[in-house]
Structures are given as C-alpha cells and as structure tokens.
KEZA-237212 format. One record per residue: residue in one letter; x, y, z of N, C-alpha, C in turn. Coordinates in steps of 0.05 Angstrom, whole numbers, padded with zeros to 5 digits. Layout:
   res      n_u      n_v      n_w     ca_u     ca_v     ca_w      c_u      c_v      c_w
     A        X        Y        Z        X        Y        Z        X        Y        Z
...
! end
This chain:
   res      n_u      n_v      n_w     ca_u     ca_v     ca_w      c_u      c_v      c_w
     M   -00667   -00417    00396   -00658   -00424    00368   -00643   -00401    00354
     S   -00621   -00397    00341   -00609   -00372    00322   -00621   -00379    00296
     D   -00626   -00358    00287   -00639   -00359    00252   -00609   -00360    00233
     G   -00614   -00367    00210   -00597   -00379    00189   -00576   -00350    00189
     T   -00589   -00322    00193   -00566   -00303    00188   -00545   -00298    00203
     N   -00558   -00306    00230   -00533   -00306    00256   -00522   -00324    00254
     S   -00524   -00351    00244   -00506   -00373    00239   -00490   -00370    00220
     K   -00498   -00356    00200   -00480   -00346    00179   -00459   -00328    00183
     S   -00472   -00306    00193   -00450   -00285    00209   -00430   -00300    00229
     A   -00434   -00319    00245   -00419   -00328    00263   -00399   -00347    00249
     A   -00407   -00353    00231   -00388   -00382    00212   -00371   -00358    00192
     R   -00372   -00334    00194   -00353   -00325    00174   -00331   -00310    00182
     K   -00305   -00320    00162   -00279   -00314    00172   -00276   -00286    00170
     Q   -00261   -00280    00191   -00249   -00246    00189   -00234   -00240    00166
     R   -00243   -00223    00154   -00233   -00219    00127   -00214   -00192    00132
     I   -00184   -00190    00120   -00167   -00174    00128   -00152   -00165    00104
     G   -00148   -00142    00097   -00128   -00131    00078   -00107   -00127    00080
     V   -00084   -00125    00065   -00065   -00119    00069   -00049   -00105    00054
     M   -00042   -00082    00058   -00029   -00061    00035   -00002   -00064    00045
     G    00016   -00072    00035    00050   -00074    00036    00058   -00052    00017
     G    00079   -00039    00024    00089   -00020    00010    00116   -00002    00023
     T    00132    00010    00013    00143    00030    00025    00144    00045    00041
     F    00117    00062    00022    00106    00088    00039    00126    00108    00044
     D    00138    00119    00022    00159    00136    00022    00158    00159    00004
     P    00136    00177    00017    00116    00177    00030    00091    00158    00025
     I    00080    00153    00044    00045    00147    00035    00029    00169    00034
     H    00010    00168    00014    00001    00181    00002   -00035    00182    00000
     N   -00052    00197   -00015   -00080    00192   -00008   -00084    00168   -00030
     G   -00071    00163   -00051   -00069    00143   -00072   -00076    00122   -00052
     H   -00056    00115   -00038   -00058    00093   -00015   -00084    00085   -00004
     L   -00094    00111    00011   -00115    00109    00029   -00141    00102    00006
     V   -00141    00119   -00012   -00165    00115   -00030   -00168    00086   -00033
     A   -00148    00072   -00044   -00143    00040   -00059   -00154    00026   -00036
     A   -00139    00028   -00011   -00149    00013    00015   -00177    00012    00024
     S   -00189    00041    00023   -00224    00048    00027   -00241    00032    00000
     E   -00231    00033   -00016   -00245    00021   -00037   -00247   -00011   -00041
     V   -00221   -00020   -00031   -00218   -00052   -00034   -00238   -00060   -00009
     A   -00231   -00048    00011   -00246   -00052    00038   -00274   -00056    00032
     D   -00283   -00035    00020   -00314   -00037    00015   -00323   -00058   -00001
     H   -00298   -00056   -00029   -00307   -00079   -00053   -00317   -00114   -00041
     F   -00296   -00120   -00016   -00294   -00147   -00009   -00305   -00147    00023
     D   -00315   -00126    00028   -00322   -00136    00052   -00311   -00136    00075
     L   -00281   -00124    00068   -00268   -00135    00089   -00269   -00124    00119
     D   -00261   -00138    00138   -00262   -00123    00171   -00251   -00103    00177
     F   -00215   -00103    00160   -00201   -00080    00170   -00184   -00081    00151
     V   -00169   -00065    00142   -00140   -00061    00130   -00118   -00056    00142
     L   -00092   -00070    00134   -00072   -00076    00154   -00056   -00067    00135
     F   -00043   -00043    00139   -00019   -00027    00132    00010   -00039    00142
     V    00028   -00045    00126    00051   -00058    00129    00077   -00045    00111
     P    00087   -00023    00127    00107   -00014    00115    00131   -00032    00119
     T    00147   -00031    00090    00172   -00051    00092    00190   -00045    00108
     G    00212   -00064    00116    00235   -00057    00129    00255   -00048    00111
     E    00271   -00069    00097    00289   -00069    00078    00280   -00074    00054
     P    00266   -00059    00034    00260   -00068    00011    00284   -00076   -00005
     W    00282   -00106   -00013    00310   -00107   -00027    00305   -00098   -00055
     Q    00281   -00094   -00068    00282   -00085   -00095    00293   -00056   -00095
     K    00297   -00042   -00075    00301   -00013   -00076    00329   -00009   -00069
     R    00350   -00019   -00068    00372   -00021   -00054    00384    00003   -00070
     G    00377    00006   -00095    00386    00020   -00107    00395    00054   -00102
     R    00368    00064   -00087    00362    00083   -00081    00362    00091   -00049
     K    00362    00112   -00043    00362    00117   -00016    00333    00114   -00007
     V    00330    00107    00012    00297    00102    00030    00297    00116    00060
     S    00269    00132    00071    00276    00134    00087    00276    00113    00107
     D    00282    00130    00130    00282    00108    00153    00260    00094    00161
     S    00258    00065    00171    00233    00056    00176    00213    00071    00184
     E    00232    00083    00211    00218    00090    00228    00198    00117    00221
     D    00210    00130    00205    00200    00148    00188    00177    00147    00179
     R    00183    00125    00160    00156    00115    00142    00136    00102    00160
     Y    00141    00091    00184    00124    00077    00194    00098    00098    00212
     L    00113    00115    00229    00103    00140    00232    00085    00153    00218
     M    00089    00162    00194    00075    00172    00172    00053    00156    00167
     T    00059    00130    00163    00035    00111    00156    00013    00117    00185
     V    00025    00119    00208    00004    00116    00228   -00008    00139    00229
     I    00001    00164    00218   -00017    00191    00229   -00031    00186    00199
     A   -00025    00175    00177   -00046    00173    00160   -00071    00165    00157
     T   -00066    00142    00173   -00086    00122    00181   -00105    00127    00202
     A   -00093    00144    00220   -00103    00146    00248   -00135    00155    00257
     S   -00141    00168    00232   -00174    00183    00230   -00187    00162    00222
     N   -00182    00139    00209   -00199    00114    00195   -00202    00088    00219
     P   -00223    00086    00228   -00222    00055    00249   -00226    00034    00229
     Q   -00226    00035    00205   -00224    00013    00191   -00193    00008    00179
     F   -00176    00027    00193   -00140    00024    00180   -00127    00018    00203
     S   -00106   -00008    00206   -00080   -00002    00227   -00062   -00011    00210
     V   -00038   -00008    00226   -00011   -00009    00218    00004   -00033    00237
     S    00019   -00045    00213    00033   -00068    00239    00061   -00065    00229
     R    00078   -00069    00251    00106   -00068    00248    00122   -00094    00245
     V    00108   -00119    00233    00120   -00145    00226    00144   -00138    00203
     D    00139   -00123    00182    00168   -00119    00169    00186   -00105    00179
     I    00183   -00086    00187    00204   -00067    00201    00216   -00081    00224
     D    00204   -00092    00239    00207   -00104    00260    00228   -00135    00255
     R    00226   -00137    00229    00237   -00167    00226    00265   -00159    00213
     P    00293   -00175    00216    00318   -00163    00206    00322   -00177    00181
     G    00333   -00156    00165    00339   -00169    00134    00322   -00152    00117
     D    00322   -00165    00097    00309   -00159    00066    00279   -00161    00070
     T    00263   -00148    00061    00237   -00151    00064    00224   -00166    00043
     Y    00212   -00190    00044    00202   -00204    00028    00169   -00213    00028
     T    00152   -00205    00013    00119   -00205    00019    00113   -00239    00029
     V    00130   -00262    00022    00114   -00284    00026    00122   -00284    00061
     D    00149   -00263    00067    00154   -00266    00096    00130   -00253    00114
     T    00120   -00229    00098    00097   -00218    00111    00074   -00238    00115
     L    00065   -00243    00095    00041   -00263    00093    00045   -00291    00110
     R    00072   -00298    00121    00074   -00320    00132    00066   -00307    00161
     D    00086   -00290    00171    00078   -00277    00195    00049   -00269    00207
     L    00037   -00255    00186    00009   -00252    00188   -00006   -00277    00194
     K   -00004   -00301    00178   -00015   -00316    00178   -00013   -00333    00211
     V    00005   -00328    00221    00013   -00335    00251    00000   -00318    00266
     I   -00005   -00286    00265   -00019   -00274    00284   -00048   -00278    00279
     Y   -00059   -00282    00258   -00085   -00282    00241   -00090   -00309    00232
     P   -00087   -00336    00245   -00091   -00364    00239   -00120   -00364    00219
     D   -00140   -00363    00227   -00171   -00361    00220   -00176   -00338    00202
     A   -00161   -00322    00192   -00177   -00304    00178   -00163   -00305    00148
     E   -00179   -00294    00133   -00176   -00296    00105   -00157   -00267    00097
     L   -00133   -00282    00083   -00125   -00248    00077   -00123   -00240    00050
     F   -00129   -00213    00041   -00124   -00201    00017   -00105   -00183    00013
     F   -00084   -00191   -00007   -00064   -00172   -00010   -00070   -00155   -00032
     I   -00068   -00123   -00025   -00070   -00103   -00046   -00044   -00097   -00054
     T   -00043   -00096   -00076   -00019   -00088   -00091   -00028   -00072   -00117
     G   -00005   -00058   -00131   -00014   -00045   -00158   -00019   -00068   -00173
     A   -00031   -00064   -00196   -00042   -00084   -00218   -00018   -00089   -00236
     D    00005   -00072   -00239    00027   -00073   -00251    00047   -00093   -00241
     A    00046   -00088   -00210    00063   -00105   -00202    00060   -00134   -00203
     L    00035   -00141   -00211    00017   -00172   -00212    00037   -00182   -00237
     Q    00040   -00164   -00251    00054   -00177   -00278    00083   -00186   -00274
     K    00098   -00177   -00255    00124   -00186   -00243    00125   -00201   -00223
     I    00100   -00212   -00216    00094   -00223   -00186    00114   -00251   -00188
     M    00117   -00269   -00212    00125   -00296   -00217    00157   -00299   -00211
     T    00169   -00263   -00207    00191   -00260   -00205    00201   -00257   -00170
     W    00179   -00261   -00150    00178   -00253   -00126    00190   -00285   -00111
     R    00196   -00281   -00093    00211   -00301   -00073    00181   -00317   -00066
     D    00188   -00349   -00074    00162   -00360   -00065    00130   -00347   -00069
     W    00130   -00339   -00097    00103   -00331   -00101    00080   -00354   -00098
     E    00090   -00378   -00105    00061   -00399   -00110    00052   -00400   -00075
     E    00068   -00395   -00054    00059   -00396   -00033    00045   -00371   -00018
     M    00054   -00356   -00038    00039   -00327   -00033    00011   -00336   -00036
     F    00004   -00346   -00062   -00021   -00347   -00069   -00036   -00368   -00058
     D   -00026   -00387   -00038   -00038   -00406   -00019   -00049   -00388    00007
     A   -00029   -00362    00009   -00033   -00352    00029   -00055   -00329    00037
     A   -00057   -00317    00009   -00072   -00295    00001   -00089   -00296   -00017
     T   -00112   -00277   -00016   -00126   -00272   -00044   -00106   -00240   -00058
     F   -00104   -00240   -00082   -00089   -00218   -00090   -00107   -00200   -00100
     V   -00103   -00178   -00093   -00128   -00150   -00111   -00107   -00134   -00123
     G   -00110   -00134   -00149   -00091   -00113   -00168   -00110   -00093   -00168
     V   -00099   -00066   -00167   -00114   -00042   -00167   -00101   -00027   -00183
     T   -00114   -00013   -00203   -00107    00005   -00218   -00134    00029   -00226
     R   -00124    00050   -00243   -00137    00077   -00244   -00156    00065   -00266
     P   -00179    00086   -00277   -00186    00080   -00295   -00181    00088   -00320
     G   -00173    00070   -00339   -00167    00075   -00366   -00148    00058   -00372
     I   -00134    00046   -00357   -00114    00026   -00351   -00124   -00007   -00361
     Q   -00120   -00013   -00384   -00126   -00040   -00389   -00104   -00063   -00379
     L   -00111   -00080   -00365   -00098   -00100   -00356   -00119   -00124   -00352
     R   -00118   -00145   -00363   -00138   -00169   -00363   -00122   -00187   -00347
     K   -00136   -00208   -00336   -00131   -00228   -00326   -00111   -00249   -00347
     E   -00118   -00245   -00370   -00102   -00258   -00390   -00076   -00247   -00394
     D   -00072   -00224   -00382   -00046   -00213   -00387   -00027   -00226   -00364
     L   -00039   -00238   -00346   -00029   -00251   -00315   -00023   -00281   -00326
     E   -00016   -00294   -00350   -00013   -00318   -00349    00002   -00335   -00334
     G   -00005   -00352   -00326    00010   -00369   -00306    00002   -00363   -00272
     L   -00017   -00347   -00268   -00018   -00345   -00242   -00053   -00353   -00235
     D   -00055   -00362   -00216   -00080   -00373   -00205   -00100   -00351   -00206
     T   -00115   -00351   -00225   -00139   -00326   -00233   -00159   -00335   -00208
     S   -00161   -00353   -00196   -00180   -00362   -00173   -00184   -00346   -00149
     R   -00152   -00340   -00147   -00145   -00325   -00123   -00132   -00297   -00135
     L   -00146   -00284   -00157   -00133   -00261   -00160   -00162   -00240   -00172
     H   -00157   -00214   -00167   -00180   -00199   -00172   -00173   -00175   -00187
     L   -00179   -00160   -00204   -00168   -00131   -00212   -00190   -00114   -00207
     I   -00189   -00086   -00192   -00204   -00071   -00191   -00197   -00043   -00198
     E   -00217   -00028   -00209   -00206    00001   -00217   -00214    00019   -00193
     I   -00196    00035   -00190   -00196    00054   -00168   -00195    00081   -00175
     P   -00208    00102   -00164   -00212    00129   -00168   -00183    00143   -00157
     A   -00178    00165   -00165   -00150    00182   -00152   -00130    00160   -00149
     M   -00119    00147   -00175   -00090    00134   -00169   -00078    00149   -00182
     A   -00077    00174   -00188   -00059    00189   -00208   -00040    00197   -00189
     I   -00026    00188   -00166   -00012    00202   -00149    00010    00179   -00142
     S    00032    00190   -00146    00050    00168   -00140    00078    00175   -00112
     S    00088    00157   -00097    00101    00174   -00074    00128    00182   -00094
     T    00134    00172   -00115    00166    00178   -00132    00154    00210   -00134
     D    00129    00216   -00150    00124    00246   -00150    00127    00263   -00127
     C    00112    00247   -00104    00112    00271   -00083    00140    00272   -00070
     R    00154    00255   -00073    00186    00258   -00060    00197    00276   -00083
     A    00191    00276   -00108    00207    00300   -00127    00199    00324   -00118
     R    00174    00323   -00119    00155    00351   -00112    00171    00366   -00084
     A    00171    00348   -00067    00183    00362   -00037    00216    00368   -00048
     A    00229    00350   -00058    00256    00359   -00066    00259    00387   -00081
     Q    00239    00389   -00100    00246    00412   -00116    00225    00441   -00104
     G    00218    00438   -00074    00215    00453   -00061    00180    00467   -00071
     R    00170    00444   -00082    00143    00453   -00091    00117    00432   -00069
     P    00098    00443   -00071    00083    00437   -00052    00065    00408   -00049
     V    00061    00386   -00030    00051    00363   -00030    00026    00362   -00022
     W    00018    00383   -00008   -00009    00384    00001   -00037    00372   -00015
     Y   -00056    00360   -00007   -00074    00346   -00018   -00068    00320   -00037
     L   -00042    00313   -00037   -00032    00294   -00043   -00021    00272   -00024
     V   -00013    00284   -00002   -00008    00268    00025   -00030    00281    00042
     P   -00042    00265    00063   -00046    00270    00091   -00037    00293    00101
     D   -00058    00315    00114   -00043    00336    00123   -00020    00330    00142
     G   -00025    00312    00161   -00012    00307    00186    00023    00292    00168
     V    00019    00276    00146    00043    00273    00135    00055    00295    00122
     V    00041    00309    00114    00050    00345    00104    00068    00353    00125
     Q    00056    00356    00148    00068    00366    00171    00095    00354    00179
     Y    00095    00330    00185    00117    00310    00193    00135    00313    00166
     I    00141    00313    00145    00157    00313    00125    00170    00340    00125
     A    00149    00365    00135    00162    00388    00138    00190    00384    00167
     K    00175    00371    00188    00187    00379    00213    00211    00359    00210
     R    00213    00335    00195    00233    00315    00201    00252    00327    00175
     G    00240    00348    00158    00266    00352    00138    00269    00330    00113
     L    00248    00317    00106    00252    00294    00091    00242    00299    00064
     Y    00264    00282    00045    00268    00292    00011    00279    00322    00011
     Q    00287    00332    00029    00301    00358    00027    00317    00356   -00003
     S    00316    00377   -00011    00331    00383   -00039    00370    00390   -00027
     S    00385    00399   -00049    00408    00407   -00035    00405    00430   -00027
     T    00386    00446   -00038    00383    00476   -00026    00378    00474    00007
     G    00367    00449    00016    00356    00454    00038    00322    00459    00040
     T    00314    00466    00018    00285    00471    00014    00261    00442    00020
     V    00244    00449    00028    00221    00422    00028    00197    00443    00021
     G    00185    00417   -00005    00162    00436   -00015    00136    00424   -00003
     S    00130    00423    00029    00112    00412    00036    00099    00425    00049
     V    00096    00458    00049    00094    00474    00066    00073    00500    00054
     S    00073    00502    00030    00056    00519    00015    00033    00505    00000
     P    00012    00513    00007   -00014    00493   -00003   -00029    00512   -00029
     A   -00010    00522   -00041   -00022    00532   -00070   -00023    00517   -00090
     T   -00014    00495   -00095   -00018    00479   -00115   -00029    00455   -00108
     S   -00050    00443   -00123   -00070    00425   -00117   -00060    00401   -00128
     A   -00081    00375   -00123   -00070    00349   -00133   -00073    00348   -00162
     C   -00089    00368   -00173   -00087    00364   -00198   -00064    00366   -00221
     E   -00044    00376   -00212   -00024    00384   -00225   -00007    00360   -00223
     T   -00009    00337   -00210    00006    00315   -00210    00004    00299   -00231
     S    00025    00282   -00236    00022    00261   -00261    00020    00237   -00244
     G    00005    00217   -00269   -00007    00191   -00258    00013    00169   -00271
     R    00041    00179   -00283    00060    00165   -00301    00057    00130   -00287
     N    00064    00130   -00262    00071    00101   -00251    00046    00092   -00224
     T    00029    00082   -00241    00002    00074   -00222    00007    00055   -00201
     A    00033    00034   -00208    00044    00015   -00192    00044    00028   -00156
     H    00060    00053   -00167    00072    00071   -00139    00047    00072   -00117
     A    00026    00072   -00131    00006    00077   -00115   -00005    00060   -00096
     A   -00006    00034   -00099   -00008    00015   -00084    00014   -00009   -00085
     S    00038   -00002   -00082    00055   -00017   -00084    00061   -00039   -00064
     A    00072   -00067   -00072    00074   -00091   -00058    00103   -00085   -00047
     S    00105   -00104   -00034    00139   -00099   -00014    00164   -00108   -00030
     E    00154   -00125   -00054    00177   -00131   -00069    00185   -00104   -00099
     S    00156   -00090   -00101    00166   -00066   -00118    00176   -00045   -00114
! end
C-alpha cells in the first residue's frame, strides 16, 4: 500500500511555465524571471516560445525567427529546467498568444500551464485576441521589478483567481536597450548570456550603419543599463 505522500505526488498535474516573447535578443532578465517563477510555483519546467511573426511589432524590423530561436536555445541550454518550443515559429501567419496556448494544450493535454509575462502587459491583455479563452487555458503570472506598484485592482475585468503578480530581481534589462547598445557599438556582456553575445557578433545582428557591433568588449557591466521598460524583460507574444 502506498502512503499518502506518494498518492499525492502521483495525482499531481505537471506544471509548465510558458514564456512567450520576441527574444530579440533574449537576455538575463528573461532567464531570471523564468527561474524565479519556476521556483515560486514549483514548476516542472519552463518552455520558452519565441514568436513567429509578432503582429504588434509590424512597425519595426525584427530579427529572423531562426536567429531568435537559436539565441534562445543557446541562452537556455545550461539549465535542465528550461526548454524551447518552435510552435509559434513553425505556425504560418501572425503570432497570437491564444494560438500558442491552444497548441500547447494539444501537446500537453494534462498539464497545468502558467503563462509568464511582464506585469505591465497585463493591463493591455483585454485587447489581445480571445483573451477570455487564454485565461481558461492558463494561469497568468505577471512579473515586475521591485518598486513597481501594480495591484490586482489595477487589472479590473480580469479573472484574478487565474492571475498572480510577483516581483523579480534583475529586471532592469530590456531587449530594446540591448539592441540599441549593440547598434551603438557598446557592449552587451552580462546583459545577455555569453553564448548569445558571441552569436550576435558572429551573425552581425543589430549592426549600426557603420557596421560596428557592440557585443565584443566586456568593459561595461550590466549596471549601466536602464530599467525604463519593465515589460520588455518578460514580454508576451502580443506585446
């Protein structure tokens, strides 16, 4: 006869974190957020899902999806709790979070999904396609850096039983800043994983018109980067 602990363990649903984003490039803020949420909610693993064609970013140039996918693979390779999915990249057309969750529900029908996004993005989530269905498919975790005040009362109209807010350290990094630094010939060491720094340099991503890439000099630390845009640190597919 098995004891109660074993029975409880056997009955527990698999808990999967889902971090969707453009990852252009993926940076250490994404990784810290995923790790902290995995620990806080006792997740079995976190699935990073690079967007295919992010519809809300049609106005700016986005790096090729394969480059963004490979940077995400490189960044997450050392953590056995992290995996990368191609569901959005391989799906034709614009990327919508509801499609991501639908596909993952087919792949993991018995799992409990936790969608990780920037807390600021949650304030706009009711503008996303079929947002009510998204809350049926997953629990939403909004992450922000300490000192940013965002209460559940600020998210009126959302199902707060399926919504959690959590403060995350090291959230003062954004993909926007990383791209700008690289384009200006400034270093991105310690802002993005080492392998991603090398990939950016090898592929010549985010080059300025002068052809320089700011990813090869370790002289500047992450302390110089600005935390102006918290939502970029763990952005959802729609943002």
